[in-house]
VMD Tcl script that draws the C-alpha trace (Angstrom):
set ca {
  {86.70 143.52 100.26}
  {83.16 142.15 100.78}
  {84.08 138.81 99.19}
  {86.60 138.23 101.92}
  {84.31 138.67 104.91}
  {84.46 135.37 106.66}
  {86.39 133.82 109.48}
  {88.37 130.59 109.54}
  {88.70 128.47 112.62}
  {90.80 125.42 113.19}
  {91.08 123.45 116.39}
  {93.27 120.53 117.31}
  {93.67 118.54 120.50}
  {96.99 117.28 121.75}
  {97.96 115.20 124.74}
  {101.24 114.20 126.35}
  {102.38 111.66 128.87}
  {104.76 112.60 131.70}
  {106.01 110.57 134.75}
  {103.26 107.99 134.24}
  {100.65 110.57 135.23}
  {98.02 111.70 132.72}
  {97.69 115.33 131.94}
  {95.45 116.99 129.39}
  {95.62 120.07 127.29}
  {92.51 121.87 126.21}
  {91.80 122.46 122.58}
  {93.43 125.50 121.06}
  {91.42 127.61 118.68}
  {93.10 129.22 115.75}
  {91.27 132.24 114.34}
  {92.38 134.06 111.21}
  {90.96 136.99 109.26}
  {91.78 136.09 105.64}
  {91.59 139.64 104.35}
  {94.17 141.05 106.80}
  {96.79 138.36 107.37}
  {97.98 135.21 105.70}
  {98.99 133.34 108.80}
  {96.62 132.62 111.63}
  {98.54 132.76 114.91}
  {98.05 130.09 117.57}
  {96.49 131.61 120.70}
  {96.08 129.92 124.12}
  {92.49 128.92 124.79}
  {90.69 130.56 127.71}
  {88.74 128.38 130.17}
  {85.55 129.42 128.42}
  {86.93 128.08 125.16}
  {87.66 124.59 126.51}
  {85.79 122.06 124.43}
  {86.91 118.65 125.59}
  {89.78 116.68 127.11}
  {91.51 113.57 125.89}
  {93.43 110.88 127.74}
  {97.20 111.10 127.54}
  {98.91 109.26 124.71}
  {102.47 108.67 123.60}
  {103.68 111.45 121.28}
  {103.89 110.34 117.66}
  {106.48 112.45 115.76}
  {104.92 111.58 112.39}
  {101.67 113.32 113.33}
  {101.30 117.00 112.49}
  {101.23 119.42 115.40}
  {99.06 122.52 115.60}
  {100.35 124.67 112.77}
  {99.38 128.09 111.43}
  {97.12 127.64 108.44}
  {97.93 129.40 105.19}
  {94.69 131.11 104.30}
  {94.20 133.80 101.73}
  {91.59 136.19 100.48}
  {89.42 134.95 97.64}
  {90.17 137.82 95.30}
  {92.58 136.35 92.74}
  {94.34 139.73 92.39}
  {95.67 140.94 95.76}
  {98.10 143.87 95.66}
  {100.56 143.91 98.57}
  {102.22 147.31 98.74}
  {105.87 147.49 97.76}
  {106.62 148.92 101.22}
  {105.64 145.60 102.81}
  {108.64 143.90 101.29}
  {111.77 143.83 103.43}
  {114.21 146.47 102.17}
  {117.64 145.49 100.92}
  {120.27 146.46 103.49}
  {123.29 148.15 101.98}
  {126.80 147.96 103.37}
  {126.48 151.46 104.79}
  {123.00 152.64 105.85}
  {124.11 156.27 105.51}
  {125.35 156.01 101.93}
  {122.85 156.65 99.10}
  {122.01 153.64 96.96}
  {121.19 154.12 93.29}
  {118.74 151.90 91.37}
  {120.60 148.98 89.86}
  {123.70 149.59 91.99}
  {125.42 146.51 93.36}
  {126.64 146.72 96.95}
  {128.63 144.33 99.12}
  {127.22 143.97 102.62}
  {129.26 143.50 105.76}
  {128.55 139.77 105.67}
  {130.08 139.53 102.17}
  {126.79 139.09 100.33}
  {126.24 141.14 97.16}
  {122.89 142.88 96.92}
  {121.19 144.85 94.18}
  {118.93 147.79 95.03}
  {115.56 147.70 93.30}
  {113.60 150.82 92.49}
  {109.91 150.48 93.36}
  {109.06 150.89 89.66}
  {111.71 148.43 88.52}
  {110.70 145.07 87.11}
  {113.08 142.30 88.21}
  {113.45 139.16 86.10}
  {115.19 135.98 87.21}
  {116.58 134.40 84.04}
  {118.03 130.94 83.51}
  {120.00 130.54 80.25}
  {120.83 127.24 78.56}
  {122.24 126.26 75.19}
  {120.59 123.96 72.64}
  {121.75 120.90 74.59}
  {120.24 122.18 77.82}
  {123.56 123.06 79.42}
  {123.63 126.20 81.60}
  {125.43 129.21 80.12}
  {127.27 131.14 82.83}
  {129.48 133.72 81.06}
  {127.03 136.26 79.64}
  {127.19 140.00 80.25}
  {124.53 142.68 80.50}
  {124.80 143.60 76.83}
  {124.02 140.03 75.76}
  {120.41 140.32 76.98}
  {117.52 142.00 75.17}
  {114.25 142.64 77.03}
  {110.89 143.43 75.44}
  {107.63 144.37 77.11}
  {104.48 144.12 75.00}
  {106.83 143.88 72.02}
  {108.69 147.12 72.79}
  {112.46 147.11 73.58}
  {113.30 148.03 77.17}
  {116.49 149.48 78.63}
  {117.97 147.41 81.44}
  {118.68 149.36 84.62}
  {120.37 146.62 86.62}
  {122.16 143.34 86.05}
  {123.55 140.78 88.45}
  {124.99 137.30 88.08}
  {125.86 136.23 91.59}
  {124.88 133.36 93.83}
  {122.23 135.44 95.59}
  {120.29 134.08 98.57}
  {116.62 133.53 97.82}
  {113.32 133.42 99.64}
  {112.17 129.85 99.01}
  {108.94 128.02 99.70}
  {108.77 124.21 99.51}
  {105.21 122.92 99.04}
  {104.64 119.18 99.40}
  {101.43 117.32 98.67}
  {100.12 115.79 101.90}
  {97.08 114.02 100.43}
  {96.37 110.35 101.06}
  {98.06 109.09 97.88}
  {101.40 110.57 98.98}
  {101.79 108.41 102.08}
  {104.19 105.88 100.53}
  {106.15 108.62 98.73}
  {106.83 111.07 101.54}
  {109.99 109.46 102.88}
  {111.75 109.72 99.49}
  {110.33 113.18 98.78}
  {111.39 114.52 102.18}
  {114.92 113.17 101.69}
  {115.14 114.84 98.27}
  {113.86 118.16 99.66}
  {116.40 118.02 102.46}
  {119.22 117.37 99.97}
  {118.02 120.33 97.90}
  {118.28 122.54 100.98}
  {121.80 121.31 101.68}
  {122.83 122.06 98.08}
  {121.34 125.57 98.19}
  {122.87 128.85 99.33}
  {123.32 128.62 103.09}
  {121.75 132.06 103.52}
  {118.50 131.15 101.75}
  {115.39 131.80 103.86}
  {113.00 128.86 103.40}
  {109.54 127.89 104.63}
  {107.78 124.51 104.48}
  {104.12 124.02 103.52}
  {102.35 120.67 103.67}
  {99.04 120.78 101.81}
  {96.07 118.53 101.17}
  {92.67 120.23 100.97}
  {94.20 122.95 103.19}
  {97.72 124.39 103.27}
  {99.62 124.44 106.57}
  {102.79 126.35 107.30}
  {104.75 123.68 109.17}
  {107.93 125.78 109.29}
  {108.23 129.52 108.79}
  {111.17 131.28 107.14}
  {114.50 129.99 108.43}
  {117.97 128.96 107.27}
  {118.24 126.26 109.94}
  {118.33 122.83 108.27}
  {117.21 121.00 111.44}
  {114.12 123.18 111.78}
  {113.29 122.71 108.11}
  {113.70 118.95 108.48}
  {111.21 118.99 111.35}
  {108.81 120.93 109.16}
  {109.11 118.28 106.45}
  {108.34 115.54 108.98}
  {104.99 117.09 109.96}
  {102.94 115.03 107.54}
  {99.76 113.07 108.00}
  {98.90 112.04 104.45}
  {95.15 112.16 103.99}
  {92.50 114.19 102.23}
  {92.29 115.83 98.81}
  {94.73 117.96 96.78}
  {94.42 121.77 96.64}
  {97.52 122.74 94.66}
  {96.29 126.11 93.34}
  {95.21 127.37 96.77}
  {98.55 126.32 98.26}
  {100.52 128.09 95.51}
  {98.49 131.30 95.85}
  {98.76 131.34 99.64}
  {102.50 130.64 99.50}
  {103.06 133.40 96.94}
  {101.34 135.76 99.37}
  {103.61 134.51 102.15}
  {106.66 135.32 100.03}
  {105.32 138.77 99.15}
  {104.53 139.65 102.76}
  {107.44 138.08 104.61}
  {110.16 137.17 102.10}
  {113.56 138.51 103.15}
  {115.12 138.47 99.69}
  {113.68 139.92 96.46}
  {114.59 136.79 94.50}
  {111.76 134.33 95.18}
  {111.13 130.68 94.32}
  {108.43 128.08 94.99}
  {108.99 124.34 94.59}
  {105.81 122.25 94.38}
  {105.88 118.44 94.67}
  {102.66 116.53 94.03}
  {101.46 113.18 92.67}
  {98.16 114.17 91.12}
  {95.81 116.80 89.76}
  {94.14 119.51 91.81}
  {90.72 118.44 93.04}
  {89.98 120.69 96.01}
  {91.07 124.30 95.39}
  {88.73 127.26 95.57}
  {90.89 129.07 93.01}
  {91.29 127.69 89.51}
  {94.56 127.41 87.57}
  {94.22 130.77 85.81}
  {93.50 132.58 89.07}
  {96.52 130.96 90.75}
  {98.82 131.98 87.90}
  {97.43 135.51 87.93}
  {97.98 135.73 91.68}
  {101.65 134.81 91.24}
  {102.12 137.19 88.31}
  {100.43 140.03 90.12}
  {102.87 139.68 93.01}
  {105.84 140.11 90.66}
  {107.03 136.56 91.10}
  {107.99 134.01 92.25}
  {109.51 131.47 89.87}
  {107.62 128.19 90.32}
  {109.30 124.81 89.86}
  {107.08 121.74 89.91}
  {107.76 118.03 90.28}
  {104.89 115.77 89.22}
  {105.08 112.21 90.55}
  {102.56 111.01 87.99}
  {103.96 107.56 87.25}
  {101.31 105.88 89.40}
  {98.35 108.14 88.61}
  {95.31 107.39 86.49}
  {96.01 108.31 82.85}
  {93.32 110.99 82.68}
  {94.34 112.53 86.00}
  {98.01 112.40 85.05}
  {97.22 114.29 81.84}
  {95.35 117.04 83.67}
  {98.08 117.31 86.28}
  {100.83 117.52 83.67}
  {99.10 120.37 81.81}
  {98.54 122.34 85.03}
  {102.07 121.90 86.38}
  {103.62 122.85 83.04}
  {101.49 126.02 82.92}
  {102.43 127.01 86.45}
  {106.13 126.66 85.69}
  {106.21 128.06 82.15}
  {104.26 131.20 83.01}
  {106.58 132.02 85.93}
  {109.96 131.08 84.41}
  {110.44 127.71 86.12}
  {110.55 124.11 84.91}
  {108.09 121.23 85.33}
  {109.72 117.85 85.97}
  {108.04 114.46 85.61}
  {110.27 111.70 87.00}
  {109.67 108.09 86.04}
  {110.19 106.82 89.59}
  {110.87 108.00 93.13}
  {114.56 107.27 92.60}
  {114.73 110.18 90.12}
  {113.41 112.82 92.54}
  {116.69 113.33 94.35}
  {118.65 114.17 91.19}
  {115.87 116.53 90.04}
  {115.93 118.35 93.37}
  {119.70 118.79 93.04}
  {119.22 120.20 89.51}
  {116.67 122.72 90.79}
  {119.04 123.82 93.56}
  {121.86 124.47 91.10}
  {119.63 126.29 88.60}
  {118.38 128.66 91.28}
  {121.95 129.55 92.20}
  {123.05 130.04 88.57}
  {120.38 132.51 87.43}
  {120.89 136.01 86.08}
  {118.87 138.87 87.58}
  {117.88 141.65 85.15}
  {116.00 144.81 86.05}
  {114.29 147.42 83.88}
  {111.81 150.27 84.24}
  {108.86 149.89 81.93}
  {108.52 152.44 79.13}
  {104.75 152.25 79.68}
  {103.24 154.28 82.51}
  {102.26 152.27 85.59}
  {99.05 154.34 85.75}
  {97.77 152.31 82.79}
  {97.82 149.14 84.88}
  {96.99 145.87 83.18}
  {98.98 142.83 82.13}
  {102.38 143.28 80.48}
  {103.85 140.47 78.35}
  {107.60 140.09 78.86}
  {110.18 138.31 76.69}
  {113.96 138.06 77.10}
  {116.47 136.96 74.47}
  {120.20 136.37 74.83}
  {122.88 136.13 72.19}
  {126.68 135.95 72.26}
  {129.16 135.33 69.46}
  {130.87 132.52 71.35}
  {127.60 130.61 71.75}
  {125.04 129.21 69.38}
  {121.32 129.50 69.99}
  {120.52 130.37 73.59}
  {117.27 129.69 75.42}
  {116.19 132.05 78.22}
  {113.62 130.99 80.83}
  {111.90 133.77 82.73}
  {108.38 134.76 83.65}
  {106.01 135.50 80.77}
  {104.64 138.73 82.19}
  {103.29 140.65 85.15}
  {100.43 142.91 86.21}
  {101.44 146.55 86.61}
  {100.33 148.12 89.87}
  {98.73 151.52 89.55}
  {100.42 154.04 91.80}
  {98.15 155.56 94.44}
  {97.73 159.35 94.03}
  {100.07 161.23 96.36}
  {98.64 163.81 98.74}
  {100.65 166.98 99.28}
  {100.44 168.15 102.86}
  {99.49 171.79 103.39}
  {99.55 174.10 106.38}
  {95.78 173.68 106.65}
  {96.17 169.87 106.81}
  {98.67 170.20 109.67}
  {96.22 172.34 111.68}
  {93.60 169.62 111.39}
}
mol new
graphics top color blue
foreach p $ca { graphics top sphere $p radius 0.5 }
foreach p [lrange $ca 0 end-1] q [lrange $ca 1 end] { graphics top cylinder $p $q radius 0.2 }
display resetview
Protein backbone atom coordinates (compact mmCIF):
# COMPACT_ATOMS: atom_id res chain seq x y z
CA UNK A 1 0.00 0.00 0.00
CA UNK A 2 1.46 3.41 -0.94
CA UNK A 3 0.76 4.81 2.53
CA UNK A 4 3.09 2.25 4.00
CA UNK A 5 6.17 3.02 1.91
CA UNK A 6 8.74 4.04 4.43
CA UNK A 7 11.54 2.43 6.34
CA UNK A 8 12.19 2.42 10.07
CA UNK A 9 15.66 2.31 11.52
CA UNK A 10 16.73 1.97 15.09
CA UNK A 11 20.27 1.80 16.37
CA UNK A 12 21.62 1.21 19.83
CA UNK A 13 25.14 0.95 21.20
CA UNK A 14 26.14 -1.48 23.89
CA UNK A 15 29.40 -2.10 25.67
CA UNK A 16 30.67 -4.74 28.08
CA UNK A 17 33.59 -5.13 30.40
CA UNK A 18 35.60 -8.37 30.53
CA UNK A 19 38.87 -9.26 32.42
CA UNK A 20 39.57 -5.58 33.07
CA UNK A 21 40.19 -5.04 29.36
CA UNK A 22 37.93 -2.73 27.35
CA UNK A 23 36.20 -4.06 24.32
CA UNK A 24 33.69 -2.32 22.11
CA UNK A 25 30.79 -3.40 20.01
CA UNK A 26 29.76 -1.46 16.97
CA UNK A 27 26.27 -0.11 16.64
CA UNK A 28 23.70 -2.51 15.30
CA UNK A 29 21.18 -1.24 12.82
CA UNK A 30 17.68 -2.56 12.88
CA UNK A 31 15.78 -2.17 9.62
CA UNK A 32 12.13 -3.08 9.23
CA UNK A 33 9.67 -2.82 6.34
CA UNK A 34 6.38 -1.98 8.08
CA UNK A 35 4.17 -3.23 5.28
CA UNK A 36 5.66 -6.75 5.19
CA UNK A 37 6.55 -7.70 8.76
CA UNK A 38 5.68 -6.60 12.25
CA UNK A 39 8.97 -7.39 13.86
CA UNK A 40 12.25 -5.93 12.71
CA UNK A 41 14.98 -8.52 13.16
CA UNK A 42 18.35 -7.56 14.67
CA UNK A 43 21.12 -7.97 12.08
CA UNK A 44 24.90 -7.79 12.71
CA UNK A 45 26.40 -4.56 11.42
CA UNK A 46 28.98 -4.78 8.63
CA UNK A 47 32.24 -2.81 8.95
CA UNK A 48 30.81 -0.23 6.59
CA UNK A 49 27.90 0.28 8.95
CA UNK A 50 30.05 1.04 12.00
CA UNK A 51 29.12 4.44 13.33
CA UNK A 52 31.01 4.90 16.57
CA UNK A 53 32.54 3.12 19.54
CA UNK A 54 32.00 3.63 23.23
CA UNK A 55 34.21 2.87 26.21
CA UNK A 56 33.34 -0.25 28.17
CA UNK A 57 30.91 0.12 31.05
CA UNK A 58 29.46 -2.16 33.69
CA UNK A 59 26.28 -3.87 32.44
CA UNK A 60 23.15 -2.42 34.02
CA UNK A 61 20.33 -5.03 34.03
CA UNK A 62 17.64 -2.33 34.38
CA UNK A 63 18.56 -0.84 31.01
CA UNK A 64 16.77 -2.14 27.93
CA UNK A 65 18.84 -4.15 25.47
CA UNK A 66 18.49 -4.01 21.70
CA UNK A 67 14.99 -5.30 21.10
CA UNK A 68 12.90 -5.84 17.97
CA UNK A 69 10.58 -2.90 17.53
CA UNK A 70 6.87 -3.50 17.04
CA UNK A 71 6.07 -1.45 13.97
CA UNK A 72 2.95 -1.65 11.89
CA UNK A 73 1.51 -0.36 8.67
CA UNK A 74 -0.46 2.86 8.91
CA UNK A 75 -3.61 1.49 7.33
CA UNK A 76 -6.01 1.01 10.27
CA UNK A 77 -7.59 -2.01 8.55
CA UNK A 78 -4.97 -4.69 7.79
CA UNK A 79 -6.30 -8.10 6.77
CA UNK A 80 -3.96 -10.98 7.67
CA UNK A 81 -5.05 -14.08 5.80
CA UNK A 82 -6.63 -16.86 7.84
CA UNK A 83 -3.89 -19.21 6.56
CA UNK A 84 -1.28 -17.20 8.49
CA UNK A 85 -2.71 -18.35 11.78
CA UNK A 86 -1.18 -21.48 13.25
CA UNK A 87 -3.53 -24.42 12.66
CA UNK A 88 -4.98 -26.36 15.56
CA UNK A 89 -3.26 -29.74 15.85
CA UNK A 90 -5.66 -32.61 16.38
CA UNK A 91 -4.86 -35.77 18.29
CA UNK A 92 -4.48 -37.68 15.03
CA UNK A 93 -3.24 -35.76 11.97
CA UNK A 94 -4.79 -38.38 9.68
CA UNK A 95 -8.30 -38.21 11.13
CA UNK A 96 -10.75 -35.67 9.63
CA UNK A 97 -11.76 -32.85 11.95
CA UNK A 98 -15.24 -31.35 11.66
CA UNK A 99 -16.01 -27.68 12.39
CA UNK A 100 -16.90 -27.28 16.04
CA UNK A 101 -15.57 -30.73 16.94
CA UNK A 102 -13.67 -30.99 20.22
CA UNK A 103 -10.55 -33.14 20.18
CA UNK A 104 -8.13 -34.19 22.91
CA UNK A 105 -4.49 -33.89 21.89
CA UNK A 106 -1.73 -36.23 22.94
CA UNK A 107 -0.63 -33.76 25.59
CA UNK A 108 -4.11 -33.85 27.18
CA UNK A 109 -5.19 -30.42 25.97
CA UNK A 110 -8.68 -30.07 24.48
CA UNK A 111 -8.86 -28.15 21.22
CA UNK A 112 -11.74 -26.95 19.08
CA UNK A 113 -11.41 -26.84 15.30
CA UNK A 114 -12.47 -23.55 13.75
CA UNK A 115 -13.81 -23.28 10.24
CA UNK A 116 -12.28 -20.36 8.32
CA UNK A 117 -15.76 -18.80 8.07
CA UNK A 118 -16.56 -19.38 11.73
CA UNK A 119 -16.77 -16.46 14.13
CA UNK A 120 -15.33 -17.33 17.54
CA UNK A 121 -16.47 -15.43 20.63
CA UNK A 122 -14.79 -15.58 24.03
CA UNK A 123 -17.56 -14.99 26.57
CA UNK A 124 -17.31 -14.27 30.29
CA UNK A 125 -20.59 -14.72 32.20
CA UNK A 126 -21.37 -13.24 35.62
CA UNK A 127 -24.51 -12.91 37.71
CA UNK A 128 -25.98 -9.67 39.06
CA UNK A 129 -23.45 -9.65 41.91
CA UNK A 130 -20.52 -10.00 39.53
CA UNK A 131 -19.81 -13.62 40.42
CA UNK A 132 -18.66 -15.89 37.57
CA UNK A 133 -21.21 -18.43 36.35
CA UNK A 134 -19.51 -21.69 35.38
CA UNK A 135 -22.28 -24.26 34.78
CA UNK A 136 -23.95 -23.13 31.56
CA UNK A 137 -24.48 -25.32 28.50
CA UNK A 138 -24.57 -24.58 24.79
CA UNK A 139 -28.35 -24.19 24.75
CA UNK A 140 -28.20 -21.45 27.39
CA UNK A 141 -26.55 -19.01 24.95
CA UNK A 142 -28.27 -16.97 22.25
CA UNK A 143 -26.17 -15.18 19.62
CA UNK A 144 -27.35 -12.37 17.34
CA UNK A 145 -25.50 -10.68 14.49
CA UNK A 146 -26.92 -7.37 13.27
CA UNK A 147 -30.04 -8.29 15.22
CA UNK A 148 -30.54 -11.66 13.50
CA UNK A 149 -30.41 -14.95 15.49
CA UNK A 150 -27.42 -17.15 14.67
CA UNK A 151 -26.98 -20.90 15.04
CA UNK A 152 -23.97 -21.89 17.13
CA UNK A 153 -21.64 -24.37 15.45
CA UNK A 154 -19.24 -24.97 18.33
CA UNK A 155 -19.14 -24.60 22.09
CA UNK A 156 -16.36 -25.15 24.60
CA UNK A 157 -15.95 -24.47 28.29
CA UNK A 158 -12.47 -25.66 29.12
CA UNK A 159 -9.36 -24.08 30.57
CA UNK A 160 -7.88 -23.48 27.13
CA UNK A 161 -4.36 -22.10 26.70
CA UNK A 162 -4.31 -18.61 25.22
CA UNK A 163 -2.02 -16.41 23.19
CA UNK A 164 -1.40 -13.49 25.55
CA UNK A 165 0.30 -10.15 25.14
CA UNK A 166 1.23 -8.04 28.18
CA UNK A 167 1.74 -4.36 27.32
CA UNK A 168 3.25 -2.12 30.00
CA UNK A 169 3.62 1.64 29.84
CA UNK A 170 7.32 2.53 29.86
CA UNK A 171 6.93 6.32 29.83
CA UNK A 172 8.69 8.56 32.33
CA UNK A 173 5.77 8.75 34.79
CA UNK A 174 5.85 4.96 35.28
CA UNK A 175 9.33 4.82 36.79
CA UNK A 176 8.20 4.59 40.43
CA UNK A 177 5.39 2.15 39.56
CA UNK A 178 7.24 -0.46 37.51
CA UNK A 179 8.44 -2.61 40.39
CA UNK A 180 4.89 -3.19 41.67
CA UNK A 181 3.46 -3.56 38.16
CA UNK A 182 6.11 -6.09 37.14
CA UNK A 183 5.47 -8.13 40.29
CA UNK A 184 1.71 -8.16 39.57
CA UNK A 185 2.28 -9.18 35.94
CA UNK A 186 4.56 -12.00 37.05
CA UNK A 187 1.94 -13.24 39.52
CA UNK A 188 -0.68 -13.15 36.75
CA UNK A 189 1.56 -15.37 34.62
CA UNK A 190 2.00 -17.82 37.49
CA UNK A 191 -1.78 -17.98 38.00
CA UNK A 192 -2.44 -18.57 34.28
CA UNK A 193 -2.55 -21.79 32.30
CA UNK A 194 0.98 -23.14 32.16
CA UNK A 195 0.66 -23.72 28.42
CA UNK A 196 -0.22 -20.09 27.61
CA UNK A 197 2.09 -18.51 25.02
CA UNK A 198 2.89 -14.96 26.16
CA UNK A 199 4.89 -12.02 24.83
CA UNK A 200 6.00 -8.84 26.63
CA UNK A 201 5.83 -5.34 25.13
CA UNK A 202 7.23 -2.26 26.85
CA UNK A 203 5.98 0.92 25.20
CA UNK A 204 6.50 4.66 25.48
CA UNK A 205 6.38 6.63 22.22
CA UNK A 206 7.44 3.37 20.52
CA UNK A 207 6.53 -0.24 21.30
CA UNK A 208 9.32 -2.77 21.82
CA UNK A 209 8.95 -6.53 21.91
CA UNK A 210 11.16 -7.33 24.91
CA UNK A 211 10.16 -11.01 24.94
CA UNK A 212 8.56 -12.99 22.14
CA UNK A 213 6.02 -15.78 22.60
CA UNK A 214 7.07 -18.22 25.31
CA UNK A 215 5.70 -20.18 28.26
CA UNK A 216 8.95 -19.83 30.21
CA UNK A 217 8.35 -17.69 33.31
CA UNK A 218 12.05 -16.79 33.70
CA UNK A 219 12.25 -15.47 30.14
CA UNK A 220 9.05 -13.48 30.63
CA UNK A 221 10.41 -12.04 33.86
CA UNK A 222 13.52 -10.88 32.00
CA UNK A 223 11.28 -9.24 29.42
CA UNK A 224 9.43 -7.37 32.16
CA UNK A 225 12.74 -6.11 33.58
CA UNK A 226 13.76 -4.45 30.30
CA UNK A 227 12.40 -1.04 31.20
CA UNK A 228 13.91 2.40 30.95
CA UNK A 229 11.00 4.65 31.85
CA UNK A 230 11.14 7.79 29.73
CA UNK A 231 9.33 9.44 26.86
CA UNK A 232 5.66 9.79 25.93
CA UNK A 233 2.73 7.32 25.86
CA UNK A 234 1.56 5.70 22.60
CA UNK A 235 -1.09 3.27 23.83
CA UNK A 236 -3.10 2.97 20.61
CA UNK A 237 -0.05 2.21 18.45
CA UNK A 238 1.12 -0.42 20.94
CA UNK A 239 -2.31 -2.11 21.02
CA UNK A 240 -2.59 -2.16 17.21
CA UNK A 241 0.94 -3.52 16.76
CA UNK A 242 0.40 -6.17 19.44
CA UNK A 243 -2.90 -7.26 17.89
CA UNK A 244 -1.00 -7.75 14.63
CA UNK A 245 1.62 -9.79 16.50
CA UNK A 246 -1.12 -12.06 17.86
CA UNK A 247 -2.71 -12.44 14.43
CA UNK A 248 0.57 -13.29 12.73
CA UNK A 249 2.29 -15.42 15.35
CA UNK A 250 -0.27 -16.44 17.99
CA UNK A 251 -0.20 -20.18 18.64
CA UNK A 252 -3.72 -20.42 20.06
CA UNK A 253 -6.95 -19.03 18.57
CA UNK A 254 -8.05 -17.62 21.93
CA UNK A 255 -6.24 -14.29 22.25
CA UNK A 256 -5.90 -11.69 25.01
CA UNK A 257 -4.09 -8.39 25.52
CA UNK A 258 -3.48 -6.85 28.95
CA UNK A 259 -2.57 -3.14 28.91
CA UNK A 260 -1.21 -1.38 32.01
CA UNK A 261 -0.74 2.39 31.87
CA UNK A 262 -0.87 5.45 34.14
CA UNK A 263 -2.08 8.09 31.72
CA UNK A 264 -3.74 9.08 28.47
CA UNK A 265 -2.31 8.47 25.02
CA UNK A 266 -0.28 11.44 23.80
CA UNK A 267 2.00 10.05 21.10
CA UNK A 268 0.20 7.52 18.85
CA UNK A 269 -0.10 7.89 15.11
CA UNK A 270 -3.39 5.97 15.22
CA UNK A 271 -6.36 7.36 17.10
CA UNK A 272 -8.64 5.41 19.45
CA UNK A 273 -11.21 4.51 16.79
CA UNK A 274 -8.54 3.24 14.42
CA UNK A 275 -6.97 1.10 17.16
CA UNK A 276 -10.33 -0.44 18.06
CA UNK A 277 -11.10 -1.09 14.39
CA UNK A 278 -7.70 -2.75 13.95
CA UNK A 279 -8.45 -5.15 16.82
CA UNK A 280 -11.98 -5.87 15.58
CA UNK A 281 -10.81 -6.45 12.04
CA UNK A 282 -8.38 -9.11 13.26
CA UNK A 283 -11.21 -11.05 14.92
CA UNK A 284 -9.97 -10.37 18.42
CA UNK A 285 -8.30 -10.20 20.86
CA UNK A 286 -10.07 -9.47 24.13
CA UNK A 287 -8.39 -6.42 25.69
CA UNK A 288 -8.13 -5.95 29.45
CA UNK A 289 -6.85 -2.61 30.71
CA UNK A 290 -5.54 -1.42 34.06
CA UNK A 291 -5.42 2.37 34.47
CA UNK A 292 -3.18 3.61 37.27
CA UNK A 293 -4.85 7.02 37.23
CA UNK A 294 -4.78 7.82 40.94
CA UNK A 295 -1.84 10.20 40.50
CA UNK A 296 -2.75 11.70 37.13
CA UNK A 297 -4.04 15.17 36.36
CA UNK A 298 -7.85 15.21 36.56
CA UNK A 299 -8.35 16.10 32.90
CA UNK A 300 -5.82 13.52 31.71
CA UNK A 301 -7.28 10.88 34.01
CA UNK A 302 -10.72 11.51 32.50
CA UNK A 303 -9.48 11.11 28.95
CA UNK A 304 -7.53 7.99 29.85
CA UNK A 305 -10.51 6.42 31.61
CA UNK A 306 -12.80 6.93 28.60
CA UNK A 307 -10.23 5.46 26.19
CA UNK A 308 -9.40 2.42 28.32
CA UNK A 309 -13.08 1.65 28.92
CA UNK A 310 -13.76 1.83 25.16
CA UNK A 311 -10.86 -0.47 24.34
CA UNK A 312 -12.09 -3.07 26.81
CA UNK A 313 -15.84 -2.81 26.25
CA UNK A 314 -15.62 -3.05 22.46
CA UNK A 315 -13.47 -6.21 22.65
CA UNK A 316 -15.18 -8.04 25.53
CA UNK A 317 -12.68 -7.24 28.29
CA UNK A 318 -12.80 -5.16 31.47
CA UNK A 319 -11.18 -1.84 32.38
CA UNK A 320 -9.88 -1.65 35.95
CA UNK A 321 -8.97 1.52 37.83
CA UNK A 322 -7.24 0.68 41.13
CA UNK A 323 -7.01 3.27 43.88
CA UNK A 324 -3.37 2.44 44.66
CA UNK A 325 -0.48 0.25 43.54
CA UNK A 326 -1.37 -2.22 46.28
CA UNK A 327 -4.57 -3.10 44.38
CA UNK A 328 -2.84 -4.06 41.12
CA UNK A 329 -1.80 -7.51 42.26
CA UNK A 330 -5.35 -8.60 43.15
CA UNK A 331 -6.66 -7.19 39.85
CA UNK A 332 -4.04 -9.12 37.89
CA UNK A 333 -5.10 -12.31 39.68
CA UNK A 334 -8.75 -11.61 38.80
CA UNK A 335 -7.85 -11.17 35.13
CA UNK A 336 -5.94 -14.46 35.14
CA UNK A 337 -8.91 -16.36 36.55
CA UNK A 338 -11.43 -14.73 34.21
CA UNK A 339 -9.37 -15.68 31.16
CA UNK A 340 -9.34 -19.31 32.29
CA UNK A 341 -13.09 -19.38 33.06
CA UNK A 342 -14.44 -18.11 29.73
CA UNK A 343 -16.80 -19.90 27.36
CA UNK A 344 -15.88 -20.13 23.67
CA UNK A 345 -18.80 -20.01 21.22
CA UNK A 346 -18.56 -20.33 17.45
CA UNK A 347 -21.08 -19.61 14.70
CA UNK A 348 -21.15 -19.14 10.93
CA UNK A 349 -22.74 -15.86 9.95
CA UNK A 350 -26.06 -16.05 8.10
CA UNK A 351 -24.87 -13.05 6.07
CA UNK A 352 -22.54 -13.66 3.15
CA UNK A 353 -18.90 -12.77 3.77
CA UNK A 354 -18.82 -11.24 0.27
CA UNK A 355 -20.82 -8.31 1.66
CA UNK A 356 -17.95 -7.37 3.95
CA UNK A 357 -18.47 -4.56 6.42
CA UNK A 358 -18.92 -4.34 10.16
CA UNK A 359 -21.16 -6.85 11.94
CA UNK A 360 -22.60 -6.01 15.38
CA UNK A 361 -22.63 -9.02 17.71
CA UNK A 362 -24.58 -9.59 20.93
CA UNK A 363 -24.74 -12.66 23.17
CA UNK A 364 -27.31 -13.38 25.88
CA UNK A 365 -27.41 -16.22 28.38
CA UNK A 366 -30.27 -17.51 30.48
CA UNK A 367 -30.77 -20.53 32.73
CA UNK A 368 -33.64 -21.41 35.05
CA UNK A 369 -31.32 -21.95 38.01
CA UNK A 370 -29.87 -18.45 37.68
CA UNK A 371 -31.29 -14.97 37.75
CA UNK A 372 -30.19 -12.26 35.35
CA UNK A 373 -26.91 -13.11 33.65
CA UNK A 374 -24.46 -10.66 32.11
CA UNK A 375 -22.32 -11.78 29.15
CA UNK A 376 -19.14 -9.93 28.19
CA UNK A 377 -17.86 -10.48 24.67
CA UNK A 378 -16.70 -8.37 21.77
CA UNK A 379 -19.24 -5.98 20.28
CA UNK A 380 -18.61 -6.90 16.66
CA UNK A 381 -16.14 -7.64 13.89
CA UNK A 382 -15.33 -6.75 10.29
CA UNK A 383 -16.16 -9.52 7.83
CA UNK A 384 -13.35 -10.36 5.43
CA UNK A 385 -14.37 -10.68 1.81
CA UNK A 386 -13.24 -13.97 0.35
CA UNK A 387 -10.81 -13.66 -2.55
CA UNK A 388 -12.22 -15.10 -5.81
CA UNK A 389 -10.94 -18.63 -6.39
CA UNK A 390 -9.20 -19.46 -9.66
CA UNK A 391 -9.93 -22.85 -11.21
CA UNK A 392 -6.85 -24.31 -12.82
CA UNK A 393 -7.24 -25.52 -16.40
CA UNK A 394 -5.09 -27.61 -18.70
CA UNK A 395 -4.09 -24.41 -20.50
CA UNK A 396 -2.92 -22.86 -17.21
CA UNK A 397 -0.72 -25.90 -16.52
CA UNK A 398 0.96 -25.56 -19.93
CA UNK A 399 1.90 -21.98 -19.13
